[in-house]
N, C-alpha and C positions, 0 to 999 in steps of 0.2 A: 504494500500500500504506500502510495506517495503522500507524504504528510505536509510538504512545504509547497506553497503555490509560487514561490519566488523563482527567479531565473537560476538555473544550475550554475555552479561555479566553474565547471569545466568548459573550456572554449571549444573542445573537440567532440565530434560525434564518434560512436563506436564504429570501428572499421568495417565490420561485416555482419552486423546484426541490428535489428530494429529495437530501439530502446523502449522501456516500459511506458514512457510518457505517451508515445504514439498509441499503444494498446489501450491505455486509459481513455484517451480521446476517441479512438475508434469505437470502443464499446458504447460510450455515451452517444456518439453520433448514430450508431446502428439502432439503438433503442429509440432515439428521437426520430429517425427516418421511418421506423415502423409506425410510430404514433402519427406522424404526418400523413402517411399513406392511408391509415385508418380514417383520419379526419377527411382527407381528400375524397375518399369513396363516399363517406356519409354525407358530406356537403353536396356532392353531385346528386345524390338521391334526394336530399332536402330541396335543392334548388329546382330540380325538375318537378317534384311534387308541388312546390310552391308556385312556380310560374309556368312550367311547361314550355318555356321559350328557349329555342336554340341560340337566339341572340344573347340571352343572359349567360349561357355557357361561354360564348365567344368573348363577352365582356369580362367574365371571370378570368379567362386566360390573359386578356389584355392587361387587366389591373395587376395580375400576378407576375407579368414579365416586363412590361414597358418601363416602369420606374427603374428596375434593375438595369435594363439595357441603357437607359439614358444616363444613369449615374456611374456605370461601371468604369469608364476611363478615370474619373475623379477618384473613385473608390480604390482603384489600383495604386494611385499615388499615395493615398492615405495608408494603405497596407504596407507600402515600402517605408514610409517615414515614421510610423508609430508602432508601438509594441503590439505584435500580432495577437498575443494572448489576450491583451486588454480589448482589442477589437472583437475577438471571438466571444469573449465574455459579454460584452455589451450587446452583440447581435443576438446571442441566445437569450439574454435578459429581455430584450424587446419582443422576441418571438414568444417567450413565456408569458409576458404581460398581455400580448394580443390574444393568445389562446385562453388565458384566464378571463379576459373581458368577454370573449366570445361565449365561454361556458356560462358566465354569469348572465349574459343576455338571453341565452337559450333557456336557462333555468327560470328566469323571470317571465319568459314568454314574450319578450319584447324585441327579439332579433328580427331585423329587416334585411332585405336584399342589399340596400345601399350601405348598411353597416358592414356586410360581408365584403363588399368592394373596397370600402375604406380600410378595413383591417388588412385585407390582402395587399393593398397599396403600401401600408406601413411595413408589412413583413417583406415585401419585395424590395423596399429601400434597405431594410436590414440585410437581406440576402446580397444586395449589391456590394456591401462592405465585407460581409463574411466570406463570400466566394474567393476574392483575391487574397484575403488574409489567410484563409485555409490553404489555398494553393501554395502560397509562399511559406507557410509554417511547416508544411510537410518536408520541404527541402532542408529545413533546419532541424527537424526531428528524426529524419531517416537518412542513413548513409546512401550515397549515390548508387552503390551496388544493389540496394534494396528498393529503388524507386518503383520498378515494375511490380514487385511483390506487394508493396504498399498500395499501389493502384488497384491490384487484383483484390485486395481485401475490401476496399470500398465498393468495388463492383459486385462482390459477393453480397455485401450488406444491402446494396440497392436491389439486386435480383431477388433475394429472400423477401425483402419488404414488398416488392411488386407482386410476388407470387402469393405470399401468405396474407398480406393485409386485406385484400378484397374478400377472401374467404372468411377471415376472422370477423371483419366488419359486417358482412352479410349475416353471419351466424348470431352475433350479439346485438345487432342494431335493434331488433324487435324487443329484446329483453331490457336493455339499458337505455335505449333511445340515443338520439344524437348528442344530448347533453352529457351522457355518460362517456361517449366516445371522445368528445372534446376534452372532458376532464382527464381521460387517460392520456391524451396528447399533451395536456399541461404537465402531467407527471413525467412524461418522457422527456420533455424539454428541461425539466428540473434535473433529470439524470445527466443529460448532455452538459448542462451548465456546471454541474458538480464535477464532471470529468475534466473539463477545461480548468476549473479552479484548482483541482488537485494536481494537474500535470505540471511538471517542471520543464520549462523550455531551456535549451542549452544556450550558452553565452553567445554563440554565433548568431542567434536570432536578434539579440540586443545590439550586437555590433553592426549587423546589416542595417538595422533601423537607424542607428547613429550615422552611418555613412550616407544613408539616403537623405537625412535631414539637411545635409550640406547642399543639396540640389535646390533648384529654384521653385518650380511649381508643377501642377498637375499636367498642364499642356506640354511642358517640356518632357515630362515622363512619358506621355503618350507618343510624342514625336520620337523619343528615343526608341520605343518599341517598334515603330514603323521603320526607323532608320536601321535598327538591328537586323530586320529582314532585308531591307534594301541593300545594305552593305555586305550581306552574306547571301548571295544568290542561290547557293546550294540549299541553305536552310529555308529560304523563301520558296524555292521550288518544292521542297518536301512538304512545307506547310500548305502550299497550294494544292498539291495532289491529295493530301488527306482532307482538306476542306471541301474540294469538289466531290470526293467520295462521300463525305458526310452529308452534303447537300442532296446527292442522289438518293442516299439511304433515307433521308428525311421525306422525300417524295413517296417512297415505298411505304414508309410508316403511316403516312396520311391515307394512302389509297388501299391498304390491305383490307381494312374493314368493309368498305363498300364493295370491293371485288369479291370477297368471301360471301357477304350477305346477299349479293346478287344471285347466287346459286345455291347457297346453303343456309342453315339455321344459325341462330345466335350461339347455339351449343357448339357448333363447328368452329365458329370464330373464337370461342373460349378455348377450345383445344389448340388452335393455332397460336393464340396469344400465350397460352401456358408453355407451349413448346419453345416459343421465343424467350420467355423468362428462364426456362431451364438452360437454354443456350447461353444466356448472360451469366447464369450461375456457374456453368461448366467453364466458360471462358475465364471467369474470375478465379476459379479453382486452379486452372492451368497456370495463371500468372502467379498465384501464391506458391504453387509447387515448383515452378520453373524460375520465376523471377525475371523473365525476359533475357534477351542476349546481353552478355557482359560488355560488349562493344557494339557499335552500330553496324548493322548489316541491312541493306535495302531489300533483302529477301523476305523480310517480314511484310513487305507490301504485297506479297503473294496472297495474303489474307483478303485484300481488296479484289484480287482476281477471282478467288473462290466465291466471294460474296456476289460479284457481278454475274458470273456464270449461273449461280444458283437462282438469283432473281429472274434472270432471263428464262431459265427452264421452268420456274414456277409460273411465269406468265403463259408459257406454251401449254403446260399440262393442265393446271387448274384442278387436279385431283386432290382429295383431302389428304392423302398420304404425302403427296409431294409438297403441298402447302405447309403441313406440319413439319416435315423434314427440312424444308427450305427455311422456315422461320427459325428453327434451331441452328442451322448452319450459318445463316446470315448474322444472327445475334452473337453466336459463338465467335465468328470471325471478327466482327466489329469490336467486340469486347477485348479479345486478345490483342488486336492491333492497337486499340486505345491504350492498353497497358504498356505495350512496347514503346509507343510514341511518348507516353508520359515521362518515361525515363530519359528520352532524348532531349525534350524541351527543358527538363529540370537541370540536366547536366550542362547544357550549352549556355544557359542564362545565368548571370551573376546573382548571388543571393539577394543583394540589395536592390535588384531590379525584378525579382520574381513576381512581386505584386502587380507591377505595371504590365508585364508581359502576360501574366495570368488573366488580368482584366481584359486585355485585347483578345485573348483566346475565348474567354467566356462571352464577351460581347459578340464576337463572330458566331459563336455557338447559339446564342439566343436569337441572333438575326436569321440564322438558317431556318429556324422553326417556322416563322410566318412566311418567309419567302418560298421555301419548298412546298409549304401547304398551298399557298396561292397559285404557284405555277403548276403543281401537280393537279390540283383540283380544277383549274381552268382548262388545262389540256385534256383531262379526262372528260369533263362535262361538255365542252364546246367542240372538241375535235374528235378524239379517239372513240368515245362511246357512240355518238351519232353516226360515225363513219362505218361502223360494223353492225348497225341496225338495218332492218329491211329498207332498201332504197338509199342507203348510205354510199358514199363515194368509194369505199373500200370493201363493200359487202361481197362482191363477186370475186375480187382479186385476193386481197389479204385475208378476207373472211374464209376463203376456201382452205387456208392453211391454219388459221388461228381459231376458227369457229365463228359463228355468227350469233347475234342476239345480245341480250343484256349482260353486261359484265365482261364480254370478250374484248371490248375496246380498251378497258382498263388492263386486261391481260396483255394486250399488245403493247400498251404503254410500259408495262412491267418489262417486257422483252426489250424494248428500246432503251429503257433506263439501265437495265442489267448489262446489255451489250456496250452501252456507253461507259459504264463503270469498269467493265472488263478491259475496254480499249485504253482508258486512262491508266489502269493498273499496269498493262503491258508497256505503255509508253514510259511510265515511271520506272519500271524494272529495267528498261533499256537506256535510262538516263545515266550516262557514265559518271557524271560528277557526283551522283549520289553515293557511288562506291568509295569515294575519297572524302566523305563528309568529316570523318574523325580527323583526317589529316589537314583538311582545309580550315576547319573550325575547331579549335582546341576546347576541351572541357573548361567551363568557368568554375565548376565546383569539384 
């Protein structure tokens, strides 16, 4: 048990093992993530029963992500300049207060939709500061040889939460109501807050913050992150390849539900979703057991190739077995690749700049969600689906190969997205400069 919340006196990290401070924080975050997923499920049910409006669901997503996206660049600079442990404690305290207020309003019977949006906005602002601080903190808590393993542990906790929370919430919602579930979430935030309070951060975390304070301001930090990529074209190319693949995967994530439901029941969609969650879990377990490559190798980008080919084949086949297997393979591959890439970014970026670079990464990640959703939905609704319906422009040509009728247009779009992803992966694997990344760009940690 860690008894002191102060910074550890040692300036060095363990050479080849993850310290106890990381495990304390990880357990707290695992418990908190489970509570958050329980509440997310219950709030979705409550919102639909209360309004029945799809627009309200869209607004909930907007209020949950837009404030974080807008504040992320500034928050990254704050994460670099100030004590990361203090930022994490403040963020958890804000989340704890918001869920406590939500539980009180539900208990009193006075909870309204606008209050949900307001609380989600506050929690999104908190997330904007917590995200870069957590990203930078891991580099101070974990030796670089264990970056991939640490990433895998967080992926496991995410997968278990996504798999278990909806089942648990559906089982207990009738018994304890949404007030009880939100109270459970409040308790889980308390556990996460306690974990951060008890954890001892090494001296390198304090020193990186002191070095960052000597710099000018948030915009200069954001410009540094862009310049870091511009001045290192090999790193920029690698970042570009992985971002394009993430964008294409985002389109598939948005379209999988309507494609499955066009031909099958909601139960089949649940099977497909569960298989995807198991893929995330297995990918995380792989990273924990393996830890990722000890030095950079572009061969890990073959995960993108596997992912692209699988998506393309799922679009062609559309059988339940292929969709379930495809969901597993795609999520397993993306999780394993994300774990490998996490180690690369953390090694190449100086500790005192990790918050700024992490903020840029998370801002790009948040931007991908609405952009891929809009593009994928627009292409499917206005072009691909009508084209393979009776009388459509591709009904007799492409339809003879991919099938005709409802859902097959989305299947063809899956094929196009998958083959595009496979082409990007092949191009990245043939990029000679990526093979000399470790030589061209030395590790900063």
